[in-house]
Each structure stands twice: as C-alpha cells, then as structure tokens.
N, C-alpha and C positions, 0 to 999 in steps of 0.2 A: 103555797110559801117556800116550804121548804128548799125547791128548785133553786127560789131565788135568795137562800141564805147559800146554798151551797155555790150558787157563783159568786158570789159577793166576799164569801172566803177567799176561794180559789183567785181570784182577783186580788188580793188586801196579798194573800202568801205570794203572787208573780209580781207584783208591786214593789217587795220587799226585794225578792231575789234577784231583780234587774235593777237597783236602785242606782243612779248614775257614780253616784261617789264609789258603790265597788268596782263596778266596772271599769268606773277613769285609772281607780289606782292599778286595776292588772293591767290595763294599757299602756299605763305611764313607764310600770317595773318591767312590762315586754317590749318596751321602744326603745329605752334606755339602755337593756338589754343589748338589742339589736345595733345600735347605733355604736356601743362600746365595742360588738363584735366584728363590726363592720370598721370601725376606725382603725381596730389594732391590726387587721388582715392589708387594706388600705395602708398604712405605717410600715409590714414588710415589706409592700411590692414595689412600696415608692421609695423603702432603703435598699432594696438591691438594683432596682432602675438606676438608682442613683449613683453609686459605688458603680456600677454599669456603663452607663456612661461618660461616666469622671473617668474612667480607665481610655479607652477608647483616645488613641491618639498614636503619634510618634512622642517616644521617651530616652532624653540622655542620661548618664550619667555626669555629666559636668557638661552646663551652658556654651562652650567653646569646643566640644565634642561631638563628633558625627552620631547618629542612631543608635542606641543600643537594641532599641525592639522597637516595633510598631504592635499596636493594639487594637484590633478588629473587633466585631461583634461575637466572631468564636473564635481567634488566635489572636498566641504570640507572634512572630514574625524577626527573626531574628535576620538584618540584610550580610553581616558580618560573615555568616552562615550559611546565608539563603538559603535558611531552613525554619520553618512554620509549625505550632506547636498549637493542638487544643487544649484552651484551657476550658473549666467551670466555676463559675460564683455561686458562692456558696455566703449566704448575710455578709460578711465582712472579712472573708475570704477566698482565697483563688488557688486553686488545685493544676499546676501545668502537667499535661501529661508527655513528657520528654521520650526519645525512642528509648532509651534506657531504665528513666527512674520518673516518678511523682514528683514535682516542687509543691508543697504547700507553702503558703504564705499569708500570713498575715496585709492585711490591706489599709491602710490612713492614708489620708490628705493632709497637707498642709496647703489651705487656698483649693483653685483649682489645677493650678499647676505646676504641684509638686507632691512624687507620686511616694510612699513607702512602705516598701514593701520587708517585713519581718517572717525570717523563717529559721531551717536550722542553724545556715550559716551565719547570722545575723541580722542586723538590721542595713539596709539600702536603700538609700533615696535617689531618687531619678525626676529630674527634669523636664516638663514639655515643651518641646519644642514648637514653635511659634515660622 
C-alpha cells in the first residue's frame, strides 16, 4: 500500500514539473531569442554583402569622362595609373591600402548607380559606368 502511495505521489510531482505550459513558455522564449539572434547575424551579413556587391563595378567622376576606378571583389584598379590596391570592407566603410598610405572612406549609395565616398578630403561622388 505504501508503495502505491509513493508511486502516485511521484507521478503527481513529475506531472507538475512537466506541465506543457511551463515547457512551452521556456521553448517559446528560447526560440524567440534564437530567431532574434539569427536575424541580427543575417542582417549584418546581408548588409556587408549588399555593400560589397554594389561596390563592384566601374566608376567615374562624371558620366562624360573615362573610368576613374574599377572595383572588383578584392581590389580598386585605377586605369589612369595602371595600379591596383587591395581594400577591406567593414560595415559601411572601406579601407583602401595604397602604396604609401591607407585611405578610409564611409560608403553610401544613392540608388545603385551613385557611389558616395566620404573621407579625410571630404565627400566624392562617383557614377557607375554602364
């Protein structure tokens, strides 16, 4: 008889600890946190990828001039000087590793065909060549 009572009490205690309401709250909270963190990570990756993809192309100071530079996935190429320089993209800025200095620029876009670089020398606007 005592054994039956102990087993019954044990079952009641286990049932209280495993109530679906308690488990669901924990699961929802954990799921929301994971979704939120995943969303933030994806946003950072997408932002950087979008900036990099938008940077790639041939850019000029004026639509009626020759190319000022060409940007590919790893370098800035200046055809006038036949010189290439590696760059590093960090969020919404780019650092170009020239031979004798490093140029840092904030990167902005006006649509997909206007690039605005803001550095120590001020703001420079470039237009995508098509």
